[in-house]
C-alpha positions in Angstrom: -10.6 -11.4 -22.9 -8.6 -14.2 -24.6 -5.9 -14.7 -21.9 -5.9 -18.5 -22.2 -5.3 -18.3 -26.0 -2.5 -15.8 -25.4 -0.8 -18.0 -22.9 -1.2 -21.0 -25.2 0.6 -19.0 -28.0 3.4 -18.1 -25.6 3.6 -21.7 -24.4 3.9 -23.0 -27.9 6.9 -20.7 -28.6 8.7 -21.7 -25.4 8.5 -25.4 -25.4 12.3 -25.6 -25.4 12.3 -23.7 -22.1 10.8 -26.1 -19.6 10.8 -23.5 -16.7 8.9 -21.0 -18.8 6.6 -23.7 -20.0 5.8 -24.7 -16.4 5.2 -21.1 -15.5 2.7 -20.7 -18.3 1.0 -23.9 -17.2 0.6 -22.4 -13.8 -0.9 -19.3 -15.2 -3.4 -21.3 -17.2 -4.3 -23.3 -14.1 -4.8 -20.0 -12.2 -7.1 -18.5 -14.8 -9.1 -21.8 -14.9 -9.4 -22.0 -11.1 -10.7 -18.4 -11.1 -13.6 -19.4 -13.4 -12.0 -18.7 -16.7 -11.3 -15.6 -18.7 -14.8 -14.3 -18.8 -15.1 -14.4 -15.0 -12.2 -12.1 -14.4 -13.3 -8.5 -14.4 -10.2 -6.7 -13.2 -6.8 -7.5 -11.8 -4.4 -5.3 -9.8 -1.5 -6.2 -7.5 0.4 -4.9 -4.4 3.9 -5.9 -3.3 3.0 -9.6 -2.7 -0.5 -10.3 -4.0 -2.6 -10.5 -7.1 -6.0 -9.0 -6.5 -8.8 -10.2 -8.7 -12.3 -8.8 -9.1 -14.5 -11.6 -10.3 -17.9 -11.6 -11.9 -18.9 -14.6 -9.8 -16.7 -15.3 -6.8 -18.4 -18.7 -6.2 -16.6 -20.0 -9.4 -13.2 -19.5 -7.7 -11.8 -22.9 -6.4 -9.7 -22.1 -3.4 -8.3 -25.6 -3.0 -7.2 -25.8 -6.6 -5.7 -22.2 -6.4 -3.7 -23.1 -3.3 -2.3 -26.2 -5.0 -0.8 -24.3 -7.9 3.0 -24.1 -7.6 4.1 -20.5 -6.7 0.8 -19.7 -4.9 1.5 -19.2 -1.2 -2.1 -18.5 -0.1 -5.6 -17.4 -1.1 -7.7 -14.8 0.7 -11.3 -14.1 -0.1 -12.0 -10.7 1.4 -13.2 -7.1 0.7 -15.0 -8.3 -2.5 -11.7 -9.5 -3.9 -10.0 -12.8 -4.6 -6.4 -12.2 -3.4 -3.7 -14.7 -4.6 -0.5 -14.5 -2.4 2.5 -14.9 -4.7 5.3 -13.1 -2.8 8.3 -11.3 -4.3 7.5 -12.6 -7.9 4.1 -11.0 -7.9 5.0 -8.5 -10.6 6.2 -11.3 -12.9 2.8 -13.0 -12.6 0.9 -9.7 -13.0 2.8 -8.8 -16.2 2.1 -12.2 -17.6 -1.6 -11.8 -16.8 -1.8 -8.1 -17.9 -4.0 -9.1 -20.8 -6.9 -9.4 -18.3 -9.2 -6.4 -18.7 -12.8 -5.6 -18.6 -14.8 -6.1 -21.7 -17.9 -4.5 -20.3 -18.7 -2.2 -17.5 -18.5 -4.0 -14.2 -22.1 -4.5 -12.9 -22.5 -3.2 -9.3 -25.3 -5.0 -7.5 -27.3 -3.4 -4.7 -25.6 -5.8 -2.2 -22.2 -4.6 -3.3 -23.2 -0.9 -3.0 -24.0 -1.6 0.6 -20.6 -3.0 1.4 -19.1 0.3 2.3 -16.1 -1.0 4.3 -15.2 -3.7 1.8 -15.4 -1.2 -1.1 -13.4 1.4 0.8 -10.7 -1.2 1.6 -10.6 -2.3 -2.0 -10.1 1.3 -3.2 -7.4 1.9 -0.6 -5.5 -1.3 -1.6 -5.9 -0.5 -5.3 -4.5 3.0 -4.9 -1.7 2.6 -2.4 -0.5 -1.0 -3.3 1.2 0.1 -6.5 2.5 3.4 -5.0 4.2 1.9 -2.0 7.5 0.7 -3.7 8.1 4.2 -5.0 7.5 6.0 -1.8 9.3 3.3 0.2 12.3 3.6 -2.1 12.5 7.4 -1.6 11.9 7.0 2.1 14.7 4.5 2.5 17.0 6.9 0.7 16.1 9.6 3.1 16.6 7.2 6.0 20.0 6.1 4.8 21.1 9.7 4.4 20.1 10.4 7.9 22.0 7.4 9.2 25.2 8.4 7.3 25.0 11.9 8.6 24.3 10.8 12.2 27.4 8.5 12.1 29.6 11.2 10.5 30.2 9.2 7.4 29.2 12.1 5.2 28.7 15.8 5.8 25.2 17.2 5.9 26.5 20.3 3.9 28.0 18.2 1.1 26.7 18.3 -2.5 26.0 14.6 -2.3 23.5 15.0 0.6 21.9 18.0 -1.0 21.4 16.1 -4.3 20.0 12.8 -2.8 17.9 14.6 -0.3 16.4 16.8 -3.0 15.4 13.9 -5.2 14.0 11.9 -2.4 11.9 14.7 -0.9 10.6 15.5 -4.4 8.9 12.1 -4.5 6.8 13.1 -1.5 6.1 16.6 -2.7 4.7 15.2 -6.0 3.0 12.3 -4.2 -0.4 13.6 -5.4 0.6 12.8 -8.9 1.6 9.3 -8.0 -1.6 8.7 -6.1 -3.7 10.2 -8.9 -2.2 7.9 -11.5 -2.9 4.9 -9.4 -6.4 6.2 -8.4 -7.2 6.7 -12.1 -6.9 3.0 -12.6 -9.2 2.3 -9.7 -11.9 4.8 -10.8 -11.4 3.9 -14.5 -10.6 7.2 -16.0 -7.7 8.4 -18.3 -4.5 8.2 -16.2 -2.9 11.1 -18.0 -5.8 13.5 -17.6 -5.7 12.5 -13.9 -2.1 13.5 -13.9 -2.9 16.8 -15.5 -5.5 17.6 -12.8 -3.1 16.7 -10.0 -0.3 18.8 -11.7 -2.7 21.7 -11.7 -3.0 21.3 -8.0 0.7 21.7 -7.7 1.0 24.5 -10.3 4.2 26.6 -9.4 2.5 29.8 -10.6 -0.4 29.3 -8.1 2.1 28.6 -5.3 4.1 31.7 -6.1 0.9 33.8 -6.3 -0.2 32.6 -2.9 3.2 33.6 -1.4 3.0 37.0 -3.1 -0.5 37.7 -1.7 0.6 36.7 1.8 3.6 39.0 1.6 1.4 42.1 0.9 -1.1 41.0 3.7 -3.8 39.8 1.4 -5.7 36.5 1.6 -4.3 33.8 -0.8 -7.4 33.7 -3.0 -8.4 34.2 -6.6 -11.8 34.8 -8.2 -12.2 32.9 -11.5 -14.9 33.9 -14.0 -15.9 36.6 -11.6 -17.8 34.2 -9.3 -15.7 31.1 -8.5 -13.5 31.5 -5.4 -10.1 29.7 -5.5 -8.3 29.3 -2.2 -4.6 29.0 -3.0 -3.2 26.2 -0.8 0.0 24.1 -0.9 -1.0 20.6 -2.0 2.5 19.2 -2.0 2.3 15.7 -0.4 -1.5 15.9 0.0 -3.1 12.5 -0.8 -6.7 12.9 0.1 -7.3 15.9 -2.2 -5.6 14.0 -5.0 -7.9 11.0 -4.5 -11.0 13.2 -4.4 -9.8 15.0 -7.5 -9.7 11.8 -9.5 -13.1 10.7 -8.2 -14.5 14.0 -9.4 -12.8 13.5 -12.8 -14.5 10.1 -13.0 -17.9 11.8 -12.7 -17.2 14.9 -14.8 -15.7 13.0 -17.8 -18.8 11.0 -18.8 -21.0 14.0 -18.0 -19.3 16.4 -20.4 -18.8 13.6 -22.9 -22.5 13.4 -23.4 -22.7 17.0 -24.8 -19.7 16.7 -27.2 -20.4 15.5 -30.8 -18.6 12.3 -31.8 -16.3 14.0 -34.2 -15.1 16.4 -31.6 -14.7 14.0 -28.7 -10.9 13.5 -29.1 -10.3 17.2 -28.5 -13.2 18.7 -26.5 -13.8 15.8 -24.0 -10.3 16.0 -22.6 -10.4 19.9 -22.7 -13.7 20.1 -20.8 -12.8 17.2 -18.4 -9.5 18.8 -17.4 -10.8 22.4 -17.2 -14.0 21.7 -15.4 -12.5 19.2 -13.0 -9.5 21.4 -12.1 -11.8 24.3 -11.4 -14.2 22.3 -9.2 -11.3 20.6 -7.4 -9.3 23.8 -6.7 -12.4 25.8 -5.7 -13.7 23.5 -3.0 -13.0 19.8 -3.4 -9.2 20.0 -2.7 -9.7 22.4 0.3 -12.3 20.1 1.7 -9.8 17.2 1.2 -7.2 19.2 3.3 -9.9 19.7 5.9 -10.5 15.9 6.0 -6.8 15.2 6.2 -6.4 17.6 9.1 -9.5 16.0 10.8 -8.0 12.5 10.4 -4.8 13.7 11.8 -6.6 15.3 14.7 -8.4 12.0 15.5 -5.2 10.0 15.5 -3.3 12.6 17.6 -6.3 12.7 20.0 -6.2 8.9 20.4 -2.4 9.2 21.1 -3.0 11.9 23.7 -5.8 10.0 25.4 -3.8 6.8 25.7 -0.6 6.3 23.6 -0.2 2.9 25.3 -3.6 1.6 24.4 -3.4 3.0 20.8 -0.1 1.3 20.3 -1.5 -2.0 21.7 -4.5 -1.9 19.4 -2.6 -1.1 16.3 0.0 -3.8 17.2 -2.3 -6.6 18.0 -4.3 -6.1 14.9 -1.3 -5.8 12.5 -0.8 -9.5 11.6 -4.6 -10.0 11.2 -4.9 -7.0 8.8 -2.1 -8.5 6.6 -3.9 -11.9 6.5 -7.1 -10.2 5.2 -5.2 -7.8 2.9 -6.3 -4.6 4.5 -3.0 -3.6 5.9 -2.7 -0.8 3.3 -5.3 1.1 5.3 -2.4 2.2 7.5 -0.5 3.8 4.6 -2.7 6.9 4.2 -2.8 7.4 7.9 1.0 7.3 8.2 1.5 9.5 5.1 -0.9 12.0 6.5 1.0 12.1 9.8 4.2 12.8 8.0 2.6 15.7 6.1 1.0 17.2 9.2 3.5 16.5 12.0 6.7 15.5 10.2 6.7 12.2 12.0 4.7 9.0 12.6 4.4 6.8 15.6 2.3 4.1 13.9 4.6 3.0 11.1 7.2 1.5 13.5 4.4 -0.9 14.6 4.3 -2.3 11.1 7.9 -3.3 11.4 7.2 -4.7 14.9 4.3 -6.8 13.5 6.5 -8.2 10.8 9.2 -9.2 13.3 6.6 -10.7 15.6 5.4 -12.9 12.7 9.0 -13.9 12.0 9.6 -14.8 15.7 6.5 -17.0 15.9 7.4 -18.7 12.6 11.0 -19.4 13.7 9.6 -20.9 17.0 7.3 -23.2 14.9 10.3 -24.2 12.9 12.3 -25.0 16.0 9.5 -27.2 17.4 8.8 -29.0 14.1 12.4 -29.4 12.8 12.7 -33.0 14.0 9.1 -34.0 13.3 8.6 -33.0 9.7 10.3 -33.6 6.4 13.5 -31.6 5.6 11.6 -29.9 2.7 8.8 -28.7 5.0 11.3 -27.6 7.6 13.2 -25.6 5.0 10.0 -23.9 3.9 9.2 -22.8 7.4 12.7 -21.4 8.2 12.8 -19.7 4.8 9.4 -18.1 5.5 10.7 -16.8 8.8 13.8 -15.3 7.3 11.7 -13.7 4.6 9.5 -12.1 7.3 12.5 -10.6 8.9 13.3 -9.0 5.6 9.8 -7.5 5.4 7.7 -10.0 3.3 5.4 -11.7 5.7 2.9 -13.5 3.5 4.9 -16.8 3.1 5.1 -17.0 6.9 1.5 -16.1 7.5 -0.1 -18.3 4.8 2.5 -21.1 4.8 2.9 -21.5 8.5 0.9 -19.3 11.0 -2.5 -19.8 9.5 -2.0 -23.5 10.0 -1.1 -22.9 13.6 -3.6 -20.3 14.7 -2.3 -20.2 18.3 1.1 -19.1 16.9 -0.6 -16.4 14.9 -2.3 -15.2 18.1 1.0 -15.2 19.9 2.6 -13.1 17.2 -0.3 -10.6 17.4 -0.1 -10.4 21.2 3.7 -9.8 21.1 3.2 -7.0 18.5 0.5 -5.5 20.7 2.6 -5.5 23.8 5.8 -4.1 22.2 3.7 -1.8 20.0 2.2 -0.3 23.2 5.7 0.3 24.6 7.0 1.7 21.3 4.3 4.4 21.1 4.6 5.2 24.8 8.3 5.9 24.6 7.8 7.9 21.3 9.7 5.6 18.8 8.9 7.2 15.5 9.9 7.7 11.8 10.2 10.9 9.8 9.7 9.2 6.3 7.9 6.3 4.8 10.0 3.1 4.6 9.6 -0.6 4.2 9.0 -2.5 7.4 12.2 -4.5 7.5 15.3 -4.7 9.6 17.2 -3.1 6.7 15.1 0.0 7.4 16.5 0.5 10.9 19.0 3.2 9.9 16.1 5.5 9.0 15.4 5.8 12.7 18.7 7.7 13.1 17.0 10.7 11.5 15.5 11.5 14.9 18.6 10.8 16.9 20.6 7.9 18.5 18.1 7.4 21.2 15.3 6.8 18.7 17.5 4.4 16.8 18.3 2.4 20.0 14.6 2.2 20.9 13.8 0.9 17.4 16.5 -1.8 17.6 15.4 -2.9 21.0 11.9 -3.0 19.8 12.5 -5.3 16.9 14.7 -7.6 18.9 12.3 -7.6 21.8 9.2 -8.3 19.7 11.0 -11.2 17.9 12.1 -12.7 21.2 8.7 -12.3 22.8 6.8 -13.8 19.9 9.3 -16.7 19.8 9.1 -17.3 23.5 5.3 -17.1 23.7 5.0 -19.6 20.8 7.5 -21.9 22.4 5.5 -21.8 25.6 1.9 -22.1 24.4 1.9 -23.6 21.0 1.9 -27.3 20.2 2.9 -28.0 16.6 0.8 -31.2 16.6 -2.3 -29.1 17.2 -2.9 -27.0 14.0 
């Protein structure tokens, strides 16, 4: 990797542009504070963070990183160095896109034993890049529901048919989005991964299953005379897609060993696709559906045992999971709930958590407004407003991690209102961003559901604000 040299070249060409020059200087400082080019093994990003895998994490200088303009926080967790940037994260990522592995990443015995950390890193790596796409489609579905419920537009109109069709298509083909993202995590060819996931969604196989059911036969095929293929509908199925790419990452190097060098460009992709697709559709993908159904059963069982306690636990832990960068672990749970039950009770808690963070941040601003500089006060109130809009990292790392009692008050408020939200069945029917702008999506399940959602976000903001005002002293960080 010669990232530093690349940035120097860019910098030399843009001396006339002082803003671009300063940005490149910040990038160079970031790379240096991470231990240099050779210490960076891999880089990914989610909606607000750069996520680095470093060869030697001890070389990362957290204090220097936090002092770089544009960096809002640094989190060392789950075997990653996470740099909180905010809404400009894609700009930073694109500028750093020259970072890539020059050798295979060594996996130590200690790392192999970190099951939870590795699992969270995989989840974040897969779902972080996918979230904007599914959130955009989900928001479109939510807005359509809101317009229909308020009689602004007719449900039978061509306009609704068109926009509903393109938005639901995103969720049907979600396995392809997930497989492309997973291919980067498992380090296999993204387009072969897409080919495997498209095989799972093959229209001919879906039609064949429907035809067999119509005549009373089991939806199964026998390939090569011995391999049973159960014909299932994998539209929207994310666990089978992830498992498929993992299998591809094992099959590809295996078959590659048996192919002569001159034939590799043709026969390695042929064998990797054919063997993987057969293995996946014969038993891996059905097993993935079984796991998905099992996970859904666990969540539904928890909700049946005690919806109030379930809502409280998910709510009180929401701000903390964001701090440590493991909040994407909720995404597959919610997507699975949508696929199995057509609704999800847990995603509204994400929005409640964000508004709780906003409420606590605004309370800190109110307390400190006459005690700190105008610039610092502006940063605090700006972070609170940004949290209302769905981006909480500036508030968390710029304000609440400095006032840990305020962070606890935000968590407590999210837990209390989250418990109420689940108890009264406030839910969503599609994946959306956790923002006040997403509230119209709740109209998809009726006016009562929408009113509950509005009262929830207002209530959690007010409760977090009040608790912080009562129990937090801004002089005690």
